[in-house]
C-alpha positions in Angstrom: 64.4 124.9 87.8 64.3 125.5 91.5 65.0 122.4 93.7 63.5 121.5 97.0 64.8 119.3 99.8 62.8 118.6 102.9 65.6 117.1 104.9 69.1 118.5 105.7 71.3 116.5 108.0 74.3 117.9 109.9 77.7 117.1 108.5 81.2 118.5 108.3 81.5 118.2 104.5 80.3 120.6 101.9 80.8 124.4 101.7 77.8 125.5 103.8 76.2 128.8 103.2 79.3 130.3 101.7 78.4 128.7 98.4 75.2 130.9 98.2 77.2 134.1 98.5 78.9 135.8 95.6 79.3 139.3 97.0 82.1 140.6 99.2 79.7 141.2 102.0 76.8 138.8 101.7 73.3 139.6 103.0 71.0 137.5 105.0 67.4 138.3 106.1 66.3 136.6 109.3 62.5 136.5 109.8 62.1 136.1 113.6 65.5 137.8 114.2 64.6 139.0 117.7 63.5 135.6 119.0 65.6 133.2 121.1 66.8 131.3 118.1 66.8 134.3 115.7 69.1 136.3 117.9 71.7 133.6 117.8 71.4 133.4 114.0 71.8 137.2 113.8 74.8 137.1 116.2 76.5 134.3 114.2 76.2 136.0 110.9 77.2 139.4 112.2 80.4 137.9 113.6 81.1 136.3 110.2 80.8 139.8 108.6 77.5 139.4 106.8 75.0 142.2 106.5 72.1 141.0 108.7 68.5 142.1 108.4 66.2 141.2 111.2 62.4 141.1 110.9 60.3 140.6 114.0 57.8 142.1 116.3 60.5 143.9 118.3 63.8 145.4 117.2 67.2 143.6 117.3 69.9 146.2 117.8 72.6 143.8 116.9 71.4 143.5 113.3 72.6 145.7 110.6 69.0 146.8 110.0 65.9 145.8 112.0 62.3 145.9 110.7 59.6 145.9 113.4 56.3 144.4 112.2 53.0 146.0 112.8 49.5 144.5 112.6 49.1 144.8 108.8 51.0 142.1 106.9 50.3 143.7 103.5 51.7 147.1 104.6 54.7 145.4 106.3 55.5 143.4 103.2 55.3 146.4 100.9 57.6 148.4 103.2 60.2 145.7 103.6 60.3 144.7 99.9 60.5 148.3 98.9 63.6 148.8 101.1 65.3 145.5 100.3 64.8 145.3 96.6 68.1 147.0 95.9 70.0 145.1 98.6 69.4 141.7 96.9 69.8 139.3 99.9 71.8 136.1 99.3 69.8 134.1 101.9 66.4 134.5 103.5 65.7 132.4 106.7 62.6 132.2 108.7 63.0 131.0 112.3 59.9 132.7 113.6 57.1 130.7 115.1 55.6 129.1 118.2 54.0 126.1 119.7 50.7 125.3 121.3 49.0 122.0 122.2 45.3 121.2 121.8 43.3 118.2 120.8 40.4 118.2 118.4 37.8 117.6 121.2 38.8 120.7 123.0 36.9 123.9 122.2 40.2 125.8 122.6 41.5 124.1 119.4 40.1 127.0 117.4 42.2 129.5 119.2 45.2 127.3 118.9 44.7 126.9 115.1 44.4 130.7 114.6 47.4 131.4 116.8 49.6 128.8 115.2 48.7 129.9 111.7 49.6 133.5 112.5 52.8 132.7 114.3 54.1 130.0 111.9 52.5 130.2 108.5 52.2 134.0 108.1 55.9 134.4 109.0 56.9 131.7 106.5 54.8 133.4 103.8 56.4 136.7 104.6 59.9 135.3 104.3 58.9 133.5 101.0 57.4 136.7 99.6 60.6 138.7 100.5 62.7 136.0 98.8 60.5 136.0 95.7 60.7 139.7 95.3 64.1 140.6 96.6 66.6 137.7 96.8 69.3 137.6 94.2 69.5 134.8 91.6 71.0 131.6 93.0 69.9 132.5 96.5 68.6 130.3 99.3 65.3 130.4 101.2 65.0 128.4 104.4 61.8 127.8 106.3 61.2 126.0 109.6 59.0 123.0 109.5 58.7 120.2 112.1 59.6 116.6 112.1 56.4 115.9 114.2 54.3 117.1 111.3 55.5 114.3 109.1 52.8 112.2 110.9 49.7 112.7 113.1 49.7 115.5 115.6 46.6 114.6 117.6 47.7 116.4 120.7 48.7 119.6 118.9 46.3 120.1 116.0 46.9 123.7 115.3 50.7 123.3 115.4 50.6 120.3 113.1 48.3 122.1 110.6 50.7 125.1 110.5 53.8 123.0 110.0 52.2 120.8 107.2 51.3 124.1 105.5 54.9 125.3 105.8 56.1 122.0 104.3 53.7 122.6 101.4 54.8 126.2 101.0 58.5 125.4 100.6 57.7 122.8 97.9 55.4 125.3 96.2 57.8 128.2 96.1 60.6 125.9 95.0 58.5 124.8 92.1 57.8 128.3 91.0 58.2 131.8 92.3 61.8 132.2 93.4 64.6 134.0 91.4 66.4 131.9 88.8 68.6 129.1 90.2 67.5 129.7 93.7 66.7 126.9 96.3 64.1 126.5 98.9 64.8 124.2 101.9 62.9 123.3 105.1 64.5 122.4 108.4 62.5 119.8 110.3 63.8 119.8 113.9 62.2 118.0 116.8 61.1 120.3 119.6 63.6 123.1 119.9 65.0 123.6 123.4 63.9 127.2 124.0 62.8 128.7 127.2 59.3 129.2 125.8 59.0 125.4 125.1 60.4 124.6 128.5 57.7 126.8 130.1 55.0 125.3 128.0 56.1 121.7 128.7 57.7 121.7 132.1 57.5 117.9 132.6 58.6 116.9 129.1 61.6 114.7 128.5 64.1 117.2 127.0 66.7 114.6 126.0 65.1 114.3 122.6 64.8 118.1 122.0 66.9 119.9 119.4 69.4 122.3 121.1 69.5 125.8 119.7 73.3 125.5 119.4 73.0 122.4 117.2 70.9 124.4 114.7 73.2 127.4 114.8 76.6 125.8 114.9 76.8 122.7 112.8 77.5 122.6 109.0 75.2 121.4 106.3 76.1 119.1 103.4 75.2 120.1 99.9 71.6 119.5 98.8 72.5 116.9 96.2 74.3 114.8 98.7 71.4 114.3 101.1 68.5 113.4 98.9 69.1 109.6 99.0 71.1 107.8 101.7 70.5 110.3 104.5 66.8 110.7 104.1 65.7 107.6 105.9 68.1 108.3 108.7 67.0 111.9 109.0 63.3 110.8 109.4 64.2 108.3 112.0 66.4 110.6 114.0 63.8 113.4 114.1 66.4 116.1 114.8 67.1 117.6 111.4 69.5 120.5 111.3 70.3 123.2 108.9 73.6 125.0 109.5 73.9 128.7 110.1 77.7 128.6 110.0 80.4 127.6 107.7 
């Protein structure tokens, strides 16, 4: 039975992603591999000797292989699954997405909802579809949620809807749809400190934002160790990390 955990807190114990790899040269698929966070994930795993597959709107030349998405998600999915089915990735990670504000009384909220759905949910569905069809047994799927979406998001309706949908997706695919003995996890960071977010919120207090390096560089503890005592602390802290190193 697949297991799901919505909260992963940083720690120096556990064996990190190495425990999901059984091959001499493990394989990771990075949805959003050409973005600011995605590039750091690609770089980190490349240095560690993994085969790294990037999927994004533009190419990442540092990845082992880079898929450039078009305007047809169905065609893209068929092409990617067809090429990765023999490779059997150990890990599939989605760090693609974006942010937009907008309250329900603003007419622009409709544009924000459509934009956030395409940027956040469609990319998460693509990563989940790839994991379902290509990932090896005992693999790991990681989607990016948001701690803000654990409660009301009145000032960013579209973003909140998209992230709640992502939380639902990770629970759904963990319940059924992944290869045998695989896991689905969600990271729930606070606002990630990217240049795009700085540009969108120039006057915001960045002291509470999640640094990119914190997501990329810290370790995770094993899933079974964080389901109880750390859950309350994780919710209160708001900055919930999943490690991309070991």
